[in-house]
N, C-alpha and C positions, 0 to 999 in steps of 0.2 A: 509521607511523602513531603522532602522539603519543598519551599515555594521556590517554585521554578517562573522565570520570566519569559511567558511565551513569545513577547516579541523578538528577543534574541534569538530564539530558535528560528522564527520566520526570518530574519534577518541573516541568519547564517545560511539558509536555504536561498535565499535571494543572491547572494554574494558569490556563492557556489554556483547558481545557474548564471550569474552572468559571469563568471568565468569557465563556463562549460562550452566555449566557442560558440558557432552556431544554433546549438540545441536551444531550444525555448521551454524546455523542463528537464528537471532532473530525474533520472533513472530512479528506480522504486529503490535499487540498493543503495544508492545515496542519501535518499528520503530515509530510507532504516538508519541507515548508519547514523545521520543526523538525531533521529528521535531517540535510538540509544544511547546516542553521547549525553544528551540531555535528560532524560526519562531514567536512563538505566532499567533496571527490570521491576521500578515501581509502576510502570504501565505495561501492559500487556497487547498483543497482537493475536486476535483469535477468529479464525476464518470458518465459513462453514459452505459446504456446495449446496445451495438450494435445487437445483436442476440441473439433470444429466440427460442427456439421450445422446442416438448416434448424430444428432445436427448442433446442439446448443447445449452450451454449459454456461451456469450462473452460479455465482459465488459471492458472500457477502462477506467483508472484513469489519470486524470491529474492536477498536481500540477500548480495552478495560483497565480500570485499576483494581487494586487489590481487593476490593468488595465486591469483584463482578460487577460492577457502575458502568455501564457503557458512554464511554466520553465522546466519541464519535463513530461512526461506520463508513462504509464505501459500499458499492456494488459495481458488480461488473459481467458482462456477458459476452461470450466468445462463440461465432459461429464457426463451424469445425472447416467448413470448404471455405473460409474467405481467404486463407493463406496456406502455405507450406508447412509453415510451424503451428498452425493451429489443427492443421490435418492429423499430426502425430502428438501435439502437446497441449491440448485444449485446457486440460484442467490447471497446469502451471500456469500457462499465460494467462488463465482469468482470474488466477488467486493471485498473481503479482500485479494485474492490473486493479484487482479490488482493494490490495494494500495500498496502491498506490495513491488513491483517492482519499 
């Protein structure tokens, strides 16, 4: 992997956040776009469902390098009854949340 200046990655995210209107954060799709632009396929995103039942979903996302070394991770939990979206799409929402972390 080429030497990446991680401060440039964070600066781009901050700049995009500042121009995203009244939003206080970047959407996960925007974070992934920045991630891929800077890291290409040198780093990967791996997700694992840790728990799933009729009430709760928990997902872990990991950023991994070509040697499967974990660079970072994020966890998310969604309660299916918390919203209309999580009633029908709890796994997808939870995975996106974990990746966003």
